[in-house]
C-alpha positions, 0 to 999 in steps of 0.5 A: 690620606686617612685622618688620624683621630686622637684620644682627646678629640671631642666626639658626640655620643651617637644619640646625644642630640636625641637624649637632650631633646627628648626624641630618644625612644626608650622602652616606655616610648614604644607605640602601643598596639590597640588593646595593649594591657598594662601590668602591676605587681602585688608584693609582700608587706612582710619580710619573712613569713609563711603564706597561709592564704591569698584571697584575690577575689576583690582584685579580680572584681576591680575595674579594668582587670583582665587577668590575675597571675600567681605561681600556679599560672607558671607552666615551666620554671618558677625561678629567675636565678641567673647562676643559682636557683633561689629567686622564685618569680612568685613564692608558693609557701614563704616570703623572704623579703619585704617587697617580694612579688606574690602576684600580678594583674593585667588591666586596661590601664596602668592606674587601674592595674595599680589600684587593683593589686592593693585589694589583695587580702593575704594572711601570713604567719610571721617569722622573725627576719634577719636584716643585718650583716651582724645578725646573719654572722651571729646565726651563721646564715649564708647564701654561699660558702665564701672563699678565703686568702691565707698568705704567710703567718699574719697572726704570728707576725701581728703579735711581733709587730711594734704597732697594732690596731684593730677596728671595723669598717662599713660601706653602705648600700646604694640604689641604681636610680635609673633614668628609665626604671624597670620596664618591659613590653611584650607582644604575642606573635603567631605560634605562641612566639613572643616579642619582648622589649625589655630594659635589660643589660642581658637580653640573651639571658632574658630570652632563656629565663622567659622560655624556661618559665613558659616551657617553650623553646628559646627561639620562640622568644625574641628580645629587643633592646634599643636603649636601656636608660641607665643600667649600672648592673641593676638590669643585669639579672633583674628578670622579674619584670620581663618574666611577669610581663611575658607571663601576662601576655602569654595568658591573655594573648594581648600586648602587655606593658609592665612599667614598675612604679618608681617606689615599687621599683626601689622596694622590689629590686636589688641594690649594691651590696653593703659590706662590713669588715673587722680587721687586725693589723700590725705595722712598723714605724713608717706604716708598712703593713707587716701582718693583716687579718680581715673578716669581710662580710656582705649583705647578699639578701635572700638569694645568691644572685651574683654575690659569689662573684661580687664577694670574690672580687672584693676579696681580690681587690683587698690589696688595692695598690699595696703589698701584703706579705702576711695576710688572711682574709675570711669572706662571708656571704650573708643571707638576710630577709632583704631584697637580693643585692645585685651587680652595681658598678665596681662589682665588689672591687670598690668595697674591697679597696675601701676596706684597705684604704680605711686601714691605711688611714687608721695607720697614718692617724695612729703614727701621725704621719702623712697618709700619702707617704704611708700609702707610698711606703706600702706600694708594690715594688719592682721586685720578684717578691711582690706577687699578688695575693690572688694565687693564695685564694682558697 
């Protein structure tokens, strides 16, 4: 008779013993063939500027340097945007965030590569950056047009409500801080084929991005992922590391490993979207929301990346467990001169739910009632009127 396993049975993770003993192989643990080179990335020390001149002569002369690559070395598509264009591997004319990659080197050791990139001499014409959500809202600087929800007549209902509150709420950004950071290891094969080991959550897209960058067929690029070492969304669309590594390997025809220094990793790569919301709410004496208006804005950074889907999920989770009979939510995807915000566990849903939970807490404090009871009073009920607000998405 086949044994039945129950949900609460303790089952070890397949690699648990290897993880805790240190025997698990991550991308950086892969044995390196003789002659393997090591990469490093030179990035912008300005958040918003025109590139007047890049002098890499001292970089080329630096000890151990085998090659240096810039935008002129890219034979195909100079963009790693997963959905929309706007994420150049190396910009040619303008930098749009502090930490944006400008060039990369391959050297005989990681230490020598990292020392070499510091010798670049770059002349900028400084432009004024937009850093915060409020600045972007004021200047109407957006990466995409946000969707909105309009249900009922919230403005009219709020004016008639016995109780009224308005305020704002923010949720901050967050770094993924993986066990193993952003790393790639690329080995050239025959006929310009590449074998790519990448710490990525999206190997198929990594293949497509690299192939388009090199102007090669997709089947000339093989991407292998044994284990990620932590992803949480931060390795879903960060194709810069693997693309730069592949370009270095293609140019030198040598195996190349690019493991970002942890500081560089945090500076160069995307994080969780921080959100800002303004709200106006009308409610009765037991805390039931009668009308609600919210302006929901996120800091998307210099490009769209996955912000369209993330902001939409925040919009669609704004009700959480509560029935909102009259609601208006306006959604803003703010373009700023910061690294592009990207996927992070929850993917916008938690930011939307936090906004409504903050409103419920404010109502409870205003009425001096138990927040748990105010929440129960606003729950969806078992009746035909309790239709989700999704159908009112515009």
